[in-house]
Backbone bond lengths (Angstrom), bond angles and torsions (degrees), N, CA, C in turn:
res aa  C-N    CA-C-N  psi(-1)  N-CA   C-N-CA  omega(-1)  CA-C   N-CA-C  phi
1 M - - - 1.478 - - 1.522 109.90 -
2 Q 1.314 117.11 131.48 1.458 122.29 -177.69 1.525 111.51 -78.81
3 T 1.353 116.81 141.04 1.456 120.75 172.28 1.523 108.25 -93.51
4 P 1.324 118.60 111.12 1.462 120.54 -173.19 1.515 113.09 -81.04
5 S 1.330 115.53 167.04 1.443 121.40 170.26 1.522 108.06 -73.41
6 A 1.348 116.89 -179.08 1.467 120.51 -178.15 1.520 111.45 -53.11
7 Q 1.327 115.90 -41.77 1.451 120.80 174.09 1.524 106.39 -119.18
8 P 1.333 118.15 109.48 1.467 120.76 -176.39 1.525 112.03 -54.57
9 Q 1.328 114.58 135.65 1.468 121.42 179.16 1.520 107.75 -99.79
10 I 1.305 116.71 116.80 1.473 121.10 -174.11 1.523 110.67 -124.47
11 L 1.319 115.60 132.63 1.465 122.33 176.81 1.522 109.34 -99.46
12 I 1.331 116.21 131.56 1.465 121.65 174.34 1.521 108.30 -115.15
13 A 1.337 117.29 130.89 1.460 121.72 174.25 1.529 107.91 -122.73
14 D 1.332 116.68 117.35 1.456 120.97 -178.24 1.526 108.06 -160.29
15 D 1.329 117.31 133.59 1.470 119.38 -178.08 1.520 112.16 -90.06
16 D 1.341 118.01 -3.01 1.468 120.68 176.59 1.525 109.12 -92.09
17 P 1.342 118.52 118.61 1.476 120.44 -172.91 1.522 113.10 -63.71
18 V 1.331 117.92 -34.14 1.475 120.31 -179.84 1.532 110.13 -68.74
19 S 1.331 116.13 -46.79 1.472 120.62 178.22 1.533 109.98 -59.69
20 L 1.327 116.17 -43.84 1.449 121.03 -178.09 1.533 110.90 -63.62
21 R 1.335 116.70 -44.50 1.457 121.28 178.96 1.515 111.40 -62.82
22 F 1.337 116.48 -44.19 1.462 118.90 -179.48 1.526 111.16 -62.75
23 L 1.335 116.63 -49.30 1.458 119.46 -176.31 1.517 111.45 -62.55
24 A 1.318 116.81 -40.91 1.472 120.01 179.68 1.528 110.15 -64.19
25 T 1.342 116.99 -44.82 1.463 120.91 -179.65 1.527 110.54 -66.52
26 A 1.333 116.77 -42.10 1.457 121.21 -179.04 1.523 111.24 -64.14
27 L 1.317 117.61 -40.68 1.464 121.01 179.79 1.515 112.06 -64.32
28 V 1.327 116.36 -40.27 1.464 119.97 176.35 1.524 110.41 -62.36
29 E 1.332 116.38 -41.97 1.470 120.10 177.83 1.523 111.18 -63.66
30 L 1.332 116.41 -28.02 1.469 120.77 -179.82 1.532 111.95 -91.93
31 G 1.341 116.12 16.34 1.463 120.21 172.43 1.509 115.33 82.72
32 C 1.341 117.70 20.79 1.467 121.45 -178.08 1.521 110.67 -112.73
33 N 1.308 115.81 162.77 1.453 122.14 171.85 1.523 107.43 -102.01
34 A 1.333 118.50 121.17 1.449 122.42 -174.04 1.525 111.60 -108.19
35 T 1.314 116.22 132.19 1.459 123.52 171.84 1.521 106.76 -112.67
36 A 1.338 116.69 125.34 1.472 120.63 -174.52 1.515 111.06 -112.87
37 V 1.339 116.41 133.05 1.465 122.80 174.42 1.522 108.41 -132.24
38 V 1.349 116.12 162.29 1.471 119.94 -171.41 1.530 114.21 -112.91
39 S 1.327 117.55 11.79 1.462 118.93 -179.70 1.515 110.06 -155.68
40 G 1.343 115.26 164.59 1.444 120.21 177.29 1.514 112.76 -67.24
41 S 1.328 116.16 -40.32 1.465 119.33 179.53 1.517 111.56 -64.26
42 A 1.341 115.85 -37.18 1.476 119.70 177.36 1.526 110.69 -67.20
43 A 1.327 117.35 -32.93 1.469 120.63 177.97 1.517 110.15 -66.01
44 I 1.336 117.25 -41.89 1.461 120.76 178.08 1.513 110.21 -63.51
45 D 1.324 117.15 -44.61 1.473 121.17 179.64 1.528 110.83 -59.48
46 A 1.361 115.82 -44.62 1.470 119.94 -178.58 1.523 110.57 -62.64
47 C 1.340 116.25 -41.84 1.464 119.14 -178.76 1.516 112.91 -70.48
48 M 1.317 117.15 -26.12 1.469 120.73 176.48 1.513 111.65 -73.48
49 R 1.344 116.29 -26.01 1.467 120.49 -176.43 1.518 113.04 -85.55
50 R 1.350 117.00 -32.18 1.466 119.21 -175.53 1.515 109.62 -156.02
51 P 1.359 117.49 159.89 1.458 120.47 -179.77 1.522 111.81 -84.46
52 F 1.335 115.55 150.02 1.461 122.34 174.01 1.517 108.85 -126.20
53 D 1.310 115.74 158.03 1.469 120.70 176.95 1.518 112.02 -87.90
54 L 1.331 117.28 -25.44 1.454 121.20 -176.94 1.535 109.34 -159.13
55 L 1.332 116.16 147.35 1.464 121.95 178.67 1.524 109.66 -118.40
56 L 1.332 116.52 133.40 1.477 122.25 171.59 1.520 106.40 -112.97
57 L 1.340 116.62 110.25 1.461 121.38 -170.39 1.525 110.78 -120.78
58 D 1.332 116.06 124.83 1.454 120.95 178.65 1.532 109.97 -67.78
59 R 1.326 115.78 139.77 1.457 120.25 -178.40 1.511 113.00 -70.92
60 R 1.349 117.46 -29.45 1.462 120.29 -177.38 1.515 110.22 -126.14
61 M 1.341 115.59 107.48 1.461 121.54 172.71 1.529 108.11 -129.70
62 P 1.321 117.67 155.89 1.472 119.62 -173.17 1.524 114.45 -56.20
63 D 1.335 117.28 -36.30 1.468 118.36 -176.38 1.518 112.91 -98.00
64 L 1.309 117.07 -45.74 1.466 120.31 -171.23 1.513 109.29 -163.33
65 G 1.312 116.48 129.67 1.469 119.82 -179.66 1.503 110.29 -156.97
66 G 1.328 115.21 176.34 1.460 121.18 174.04 1.513 114.83 57.80
67 A 1.360 114.86 -136.28 1.469 121.01 -175.39 1.523 111.40 -62.79
68 M 1.345 117.87 -38.50 1.459 120.29 -178.61 1.540 111.58 -64.27
69 L 1.332 116.07 -39.96 1.464 119.40 179.58 1.517 111.08 -65.66
70 L 1.311 117.46 -43.80 1.464 118.84 -178.63 1.538 110.72 -66.56
71 R 1.332 117.27 -37.99 1.462 119.24 176.64 1.535 110.77 -61.97
72 A 1.354 116.08 -41.04 1.451 119.53 178.63 1.531 111.30 -63.48
73 L 1.311 117.62 -37.28 1.466 121.29 177.36 1.530 110.81 -66.73
74 R 1.330 116.07 -43.55 1.463 119.11 179.94 1.541 111.62 -65.21
75 E 1.332 117.15 -32.90 1.463 120.50 176.68 1.524 111.76 -65.12
76 Q 1.357 114.86 -24.93 1.472 119.44 175.79 1.524 111.77 -91.02
77 H 1.344 115.81 12.99 1.481 123.25 177.37 1.536 111.11 63.68
78 I 1.317 116.09 32.92 1.468 122.16 173.93 1.530 107.60 -98.00
79 G 1.322 116.15 105.81 1.461 120.08 -173.91 1.518 114.18 -100.29
80 T 1.313 118.75 15.02 1.464 122.38 -178.95 1.531 111.20 -58.16
81 P 1.335 118.54 133.49 1.469 120.02 176.31 1.519 111.09 -56.69
82 A 1.325 115.95 142.93 1.462 120.51 -175.97 1.522 111.28 -131.32
83 I 1.320 114.71 143.27 1.465 123.46 174.94 1.516 107.71 -119.23
84 A 1.322 117.05 131.90 1.453 121.82 178.46 1.527 109.70 -89.09
85 T 1.341 115.88 147.02 1.467 120.61 173.94 1.515 108.18 -126.61
86 S 1.322 116.30 147.35 1.466 119.72 -178.72 1.525 110.26 -163.95
87 A 1.337 115.64 149.57 1.464 120.28 176.09 1.523 110.96 -70.15
88 E 1.330 116.62 -24.78 1.459 121.54 179.38 1.522 109.67 -137.41
89 L 1.324 115.50 134.29 1.476 119.91 178.87 1.526 108.99 -143.97
90 D 1.340 116.56 98.15 1.443 119.84 174.60 1.533 108.86 -91.28
91 A 1.330 116.26 179.87 1.463 119.70 -175.90 1.532 113.31 -61.50
92 P 1.351 119.63 -44.20 1.474 118.54 177.95 1.538 113.04 -62.48
93 M 1.345 116.70 -37.93 1.457 119.42 178.01 1.519 110.53 -63.23
94 R 1.320 115.91 -44.78 1.475 119.51 -179.61 1.534 110.37 -62.48
95 A 1.346 116.26 -39.88 1.455 120.25 -179.56 1.530 110.46 -64.85
96 E 1.330 117.54 -40.12 1.456 121.63 178.14 1.520 111.30 -63.04
97 L 1.326 116.23 -44.15 1.456 120.89 -178.83 1.532 110.94 -67.12
98 Q 1.328 115.72 -40.49 1.468 119.54 178.13 1.520 110.59 -63.71
99 A 1.328 116.42 -42.27 1.463 120.23 179.53 1.510 111.52 -64.46
100 A 1.335 117.06 -31.38 1.467 121.35 179.31 1.520 111.44 -74.17
101 G 1.338 117.70 -17.20 1.459 120.38 177.14 1.513 115.94 114.31
102 Y 1.349 117.17 9.43 1.468 118.65 177.77 1.522 109.62 -71.33
103 A 1.319 115.71 139.84 1.470 121.64 179.25 1.512 111.61 -76.17
104 D 1.332 117.68 -26.77 1.468 122.00 -177.58 1.521 107.44 -162.72
105 A 1.326 116.02 166.87 1.461 122.18 176.16 1.518 107.69 -139.90
106 L 1.327 116.70 126.57 1.451 122.79 -175.42 1.540 110.30 -113.39
107 T 1.326 115.27 132.68 1.455 120.55 178.76 1.517 111.11 -89.50
108 K 1.326 117.01 130.20 1.468 121.90 176.52 1.529 109.21 -76.91
109 P 1.337 117.62 145.61 1.466 125.64 -1.61 1.528 111.06 -73.86
110 I 1.306 116.13 137.25 1.457 122.48 179.95 1.513 108.38 -90.73
111 T 1.310 117.03 115.20 1.451 119.39 179.44 1.529 110.89 -70.91
112 L 1.307 115.85 160.50 1.463 120.48 178.09 1.525 110.28 -60.27
113 D 1.316 117.52 -40.05 1.450 121.29 179.61 1.525 112.22 -64.94
114 R 1.337 117.04 -42.38 1.473 120.92 178.97 1.526 110.36 -65.13
115 L 1.332 116.21 -39.45 1.459 120.19 177.96 1.530 110.09 -64.10
116 A 1.312 116.13 -41.56 1.466 121.02 178.79 1.529 110.46 -62.23
117 Q 1.322 117.08 -39.05 1.466 120.60 177.46 1.529 111.15 -61.75
118 A 1.344 115.56 -41.55 1.469 120.38 179.27 1.533 110.92 -65.06
119 L 1.324 116.71 -40.08 1.459 119.69 178.17 1.525 110.78 -64.77
120 A 1.320 116.68 -43.67 1.453 120.79 -179.20 1.537 110.90 -61.79
121 A 1.327 116.34 -34.53 1.466 120.34 -177.61 1.531 112.55 -78.45
122 N 1.329 117.12 -20.87 1.464 119.45 -171.65 1.512 115.29 -121.08
123 L 1.341 117.17 -3.48 1.470 120.86 178.95 1.543 108.45 -126.31
124 R 1.315 116.29 103.45 1.453 120.44 -178.71 1.517 110.66 -62.66
125 G 1.331 115.61 129.24 1.454 120.70 177.50 1.523 114.62 87.76
126 W 1.332 117.27 -6.01 1.476 118.66 179.81 1.532 109.14 -71.31
127 R 1.340 115.85 138.30 1.464 122.11 177.05 1.523 109.27 -126.41
128 D 1.302 116.30 138.70 1.455 121.73 -178.04 1.532 109.25 -69.62
129 P 1.326 119.06 115.94 1.470 120.92 -178.89 1.510 113.68 -69.22
130 R 1.329 117.52 -10.82 1.462 120.32 179.37 1.513 112.02 -78.45
131 A 1.332 117.01 -7.45 1.462 120.23 -174.26 1.512 112.18 -57.99
132 Q 1.351 117.49 -33.73 1.458 121.28 -178.49 1.518 112.11 -96.95
133 A 1.326 116.72 -1.51 1.464 119.15 -177.34 1.527 111.94 -84.84
134 A 1.311 115.38 150.19 1.460 120.27 177.71 1.522 109.35 -71.72
135 P 1.338 119.56 142.18 1.451 121.95 179.53 1.510 112.14 -64.33
136 R 1.326 116.44 142.89 1.456 121.08 178.41 1.521 109.62 -89.32
137 A 1.316 115.06 147.79 1.470 119.73 176.78 1.519 110.07 -75.97
138 V 1.335 116.42 145.27 1.451 122.70 175.79 1.523 108.63 -111.88
139 V 1.309 115.87 127.87 1.462 120.95 -179.86 1.517 108.72 -90.67
140 H 1.327 116.86 129.58 1.462 121.47 -179.54 1.525 110.03 -100.88
141 T 1.329 115.43 134.12 1.453 120.95 177.35 1.516 108.75 -132.06
142 D 1.321 116.80 175.72 1.438 122.95 -179.82 1.525 110.39 -62.75
143 A 1.359 117.83 120.11 1.463 121.07 -177.44 1.511 112.64 -67.62
144 A 1.312 118.28 -16.15 1.456 121.40 -179.55 1.523 112.36 -87.63
145 A 1.325 117.21 -3.68 1.470 120.33 -177.46 1.517 110.35 -73.23
146 L 1.320 115.00 166.74 1.470 120.07 176.18 1.513 110.66 -60.17
147 L 1.323 117.50 -38.44 1.457 122.27 179.05 1.525 109.12 -118.05
148 D 1.299 116.21 119.29 1.463 122.12 179.40 1.526 107.88 -100.29
149 D 1.332 116.45 96.58 1.462 121.07 -177.41 1.523 112.29 -61.34
150 A 1.332 117.31 -37.83 1.458 120.06 -178.30 1.525 111.06 -63.75
151 A 1.338 116.75 -43.85 1.460 120.03 179.36 1.529 111.09 -66.59
152 G 1.333 116.21 -42.30 1.456 119.49 179.44 1.513 111.99 -63.34
153 L 1.311 117.37 -45.31 1.457 121.15 179.71 1.521 111.77 -65.96
154 A 1.325 117.28 -36.12 1.456 120.24 177.92 1.523 110.79 -62.08
155 S 1.331 116.78 -34.51 1.460 120.90 -179.09 1.523 112.73 -71.05
156 V 1.331 116.50 -26.06 1.471 119.89 -177.03 1.532 112.30 -113.65
157 G 1.306 116.18 24.38 1.449 119.64 174.41 1.509 114.53 70.16
158 G 1.358 116.64 24.87 1.451 120.69 178.36 1.511 115.05 78.58
159 D 1.334 116.95 12.12 1.464 120.91 -176.79 1.526 109.96 -89.42
160 H 1.339 116.45 108.76 1.463 121.09 -178.08 1.516 112.12 -64.31
161 S 1.335 117.97 -35.72 1.460 120.09 -177.12 1.523 110.93 -68.09
162 I 1.339 117.31 -38.20 1.470 119.78 177.32 1.511 110.27 -65.55
163 L 1.343 116.37 -45.07 1.468 120.01 -178.78 1.528 110.13 -61.70
164 R 1.319 117.47 -41.18 1.453 121.19 179.48 1.540 110.25 -62.84
165 A 1.335 116.70 -42.40 1.466 119.75 179.32 1.528 111.70 -65.01
166 L 1.328 116.88 -42.36 1.458 119.89 -179.78 1.530 110.61 -65.90
167 R 1.312 116.68 -39.17 1.460 119.41 178.46 1.532 111.39 -66.64
168 G 1.316 116.41 -32.36 1.457 119.19 174.56 1.520 111.33 -63.70
169 L 1.344 117.10 -40.44 1.457 120.83 176.13 1.522 111.32 -64.62
170 L 1.321 116.32 -41.28 1.462 119.88 179.55 1.523 111.25 -64.54
171 A 1.335 116.75 -40.77 1.463 120.23 178.37 1.532 110.29 -59.97
172 G 1.330 116.91 -43.18 1.454 120.13 177.78 1.523 112.03 -63.43
173 E 1.339 115.90 -35.23 1.464 120.36 179.51 1.528 111.09 -69.17
174 L 1.343 117.01 -32.74 1.463 120.35 -176.82 1.528 112.96 -79.09
175 E 1.313 117.33 -19.86 1.468 120.47 179.01 1.527 109.93 -61.04
176 G 1.323 116.41 115.02 1.457 120.66 178.83 1.507 115.18 70.83
177 L 1.348 117.40 12.40 1.467 120.88 -175.41 1.529 112.29 -61.79
178 C 1.313 117.26 -44.98 1.469 119.77 -175.65 1.537 111.17 -63.07
179 E 1.335 115.71 -37.87 1.471 117.98 177.60 1.526 109.90 -65.77
180 R 1.325 117.77 -38.06 1.460 120.27 179.40 1.523 110.91 -68.54
181 L 1.335 116.44 -39.34 1.461 120.17 179.16 1.523 111.25 -63.96
182 A 1.332 116.80 -41.89 1.458 120.61 -178.96 1.508 111.63 -64.39
183 A 1.336 117.06 -25.12 1.469 121.06 -177.31 1.529 112.92 -90.87
184 L 1.332 117.15 -3.90 1.474 118.92 -179.18 1.527 110.06 -65.84
185 P 1.329 117.51 136.80 1.462 120.16 -172.43 1.528 115.30 -76.11
186 S 1.330 117.97 -18.15 1.468 118.69 -175.34 1.514 111.97 -135.37
187 P 1.355 117.67 147.10 1.463 120.79 175.25 1.521 112.21 -58.09
188 A 1.339 116.63 -35.40 1.472 119.44 -179.55 1.528 111.19 -63.47
189 G 1.340 116.63 -38.98 1.463 120.05 178.53 1.507 111.28 -65.85
190 L 1.334 117.06 -39.85 1.473 121.97 177.45 1.519 109.70 -63.42
191 A 1.337 117.49 -47.08 1.463 121.08 -178.02 1.529 110.98 -63.26
192 D 1.316 117.82 -40.78 1.475 120.94 -179.59 1.530 110.48 -66.48
193 T 1.338 117.71 -38.62 1.466 120.48 178.01 1.516 110.80 -63.85
194 L 1.315 116.01 -42.89 1.472 120.71 178.64 1.538 110.55 -64.26
195 H 1.318 116.47 -38.15 1.469 120.49 179.08 1.520 110.44 -60.50
196 R 1.337 117.21 -44.89 1.467 120.42 179.06 1.517 111.03 -66.86
197 L 1.333 117.38 -36.42 1.459 121.01 -179.78 1.517 110.72 -63.57
198 R 1.308 117.44 -35.75 1.471 120.70 179.47 1.515 111.73 -59.87
199 A 1.326 116.98 -38.98 1.474 120.31 178.02 1.519 110.00 -64.46
200 S 1.341 116.86 -41.34 1.477 120.17 178.57 1.539 110.15 -62.66
201 C 1.324 116.97 -40.40 1.467 120.45 -179.29 1.524 111.38 -63.65
202 R 1.314 116.69 -37.00 1.469 119.78 179.15 1.525 110.62 -65.20
203 Y 1.321 117.11 -45.27 1.443 120.75 179.92 1.531 111.87 -63.46
204 C 1.328 116.23 -35.97 1.467 121.03 -173.95 1.523 113.15 -91.58
205 G 1.318 117.95 -1.51 1.453 118.93 -178.31 1.517 111.81 66.25
206 A 1.343 117.09 50.59 1.462 122.61 178.87 1.524 108.65 -121.34
207 P 1.347 117.22 72.01 1.476 120.01 -170.92 1.518 114.75 -66.91
208 A 1.339 117.69 -36.26 1.464 119.53 -177.35 1.517 110.16 -65.78
209 L 1.327 117.28 -43.79 1.459 120.41 179.32 1.536 110.66 -67.38
210 G 1.324 116.11 -39.33 1.462 119.40 177.60 1.506 111.88 -61.23
211 D 1.341 116.59 -40.88 1.459 120.62 178.24 1.537 110.99 -66.13
212 A 1.343 116.80 -43.29 1.464 120.54 178.96 1.524 111.03 -62.73
213 A 1.339 117.06 -39.90 1.455 120.88 178.53 1.520 111.21 -66.46
214 S 1.336 116.51 -38.34 1.468 121.26 178.31 1.517 110.78 -63.68
215 Q 1.336 116.70 -45.72 1.465 119.79 -178.69 1.525 110.83 -65.23
216 L 1.313 117.31 -39.12 1.462 120.21 179.27 1.531 110.03 -68.22
217 E 1.314 117.00 -39.92 1.463 119.50 178.83 1.526 110.63 -61.97
218 I 1.335 116.45 -43.92 1.471 120.54 178.69 1.529 110.68 -59.98
219 T 1.337 115.50 -43.89 1.460 120.41 -179.36 1.518 111.51 -64.49
220 V 1.326 116.02 -42.97 1.467 120.53 -179.75 1.526 111.17 -62.92
221 R 1.313 116.26 -42.82 1.469 119.52 -177.99 1.534 110.71 -70.27
222 A 1.338 117.27 -29.33 1.477 120.39 -178.86 1.527 112.24 -82.82
223 D 1.359 116.35 -41.73 1.461 119.95 -175.23 1.524 108.56 -157.67
224 A 1.315 117.11 92.91 1.459 122.09 -174.53 1.534 113.07 -68.26
225 T 1.328 117.28 -11.38 1.481 119.93 -177.66 1.520 112.86 -91.09
226 N 1.323 117.29 -6.09 1.469 119.51 -173.95 1.526 110.09 -133.87
227 T 1.337 115.78 63.55 1.470 120.66 -174.85 1.527 113.53 -115.75
228 H 1.326 117.28 5.36 1.471 119.40 -170.17 1.530 112.52 -58.42
229 S 1.327 117.66 -49.90 1.468 119.56 -175.11 1.537 111.69 -64.69
230 E 1.353 116.92 -41.79 1.452 119.50 179.76 1.527 110.89 -70.18
231 F 1.323 116.64 -33.35 1.473 119.40 178.36 1.528 110.02 -67.69
232 M 1.338 117.46 -38.81 1.453 120.42 178.42 1.535 110.80 -65.96
233 R 1.323 115.96 -39.71 1.467 119.48 177.10 1.512 109.89 -63.70
234 F 1.323 116.33 -44.00 1.460 120.18 178.95 1.530 110.48 -61.59
235 S 1.327 117.61 -44.78 1.461 122.14 -177.66 1.535 110.65 -60.55
236 D 1.334 115.69 -42.38 1.464 119.74 179.42 1.522 110.89 -65.44
237 T 1.329 116.81 -44.57 1.463 120.23 179.40 1.523 111.10 -64.89
238 C 1.328 116.00 -38.18 1.462 121.08 178.40 1.528 110.36 -60.84
239 A 1.337 116.51 -46.37 1.465 120.85 -178.65 1.537 111.13 -63.49
240 R 1.343 115.98 -44.14 1.468 118.96 -179.35 1.523 112.36 -68.01
241 T 1.341 116.37 -36.09 1.455 120.24 178.20 1.510 110.68 -66.86
242 L 1.337 116.82 -38.16 1.462 120.22 178.88 1.524 111.40 -62.73
243 V 1.344 116.67 -39.57 1.461 121.00 176.78 1.527 109.71 -63.21
244 A 1.355 115.72 -45.21 1.462 120.29 -179.60 1.529 111.25 -62.69
245 L 1.327 116.43 -41.30 1.472 120.45 178.30 1.538 110.99 -63.18
246 S 1.334 115.98 -41.52 1.457 120.19 -179.29 1.523 111.75 -59.76
247 S 1.328 115.90 -37.00 1.467 119.68 179.85 1.517 111.54 -71.39
248 K 1.342 116.38 -27.62 1.463 120.50 -178.53 1.531 112.71 -80.37
249 I 1.337 116.05 -33.65 1.460 118.80 -173.55 1.518 113.55 -102.83
250 S 1.339 117.16 -3.18 1.472 119.75 -178.44 1.536 110.83 -80.28
């Protein structure tokens, strides 16, 4: 367990902008100083320039992630404790990350409470600053709706301002998304983009879009030549979710 400075210095590496924004905001709320980067190579560069108390590293990034990234850091004699993050973590994935030297692995969306548990386990002397704070109210809405406020708020510790900011990022991401997806040159690129989008949907409480993205990703990975019906379903859900997001953040 690492002994942190007065304000723990934590590096986050994640290529998904919504995940990155949430983790950075959540860490600040938990009394930490967060440095955010969007790639594995940038994480290595940051660690070479200055020390950190803890690393939060996404398992899948375009250049370098997961076990390979941590091995590259250790080869540079960077021994900072690391926690892996991922939208999906089955038993073999967890075993691979543990064997590589990760102290823990967190499945997205990572709730504020789960993140606090990870900090408590890996930063000696860290105390949750929310302990003296009054509990926030959680608004419950229909779970079948395009936007599930209860799920979104649960992911961000009940903080309406964080949820609103993340949904604004998601709305920007959805603008013209289907046209960009259709222009991607490879099925693998399409599937990876959908995979990252699913993590954003979980953080923002957008279950219908997350489900549509999941189904399209499965179809693309199984048979990239026969995706028309799933792509149309995804496009329709994307358009309706964008309208719903606009009404929430306007």
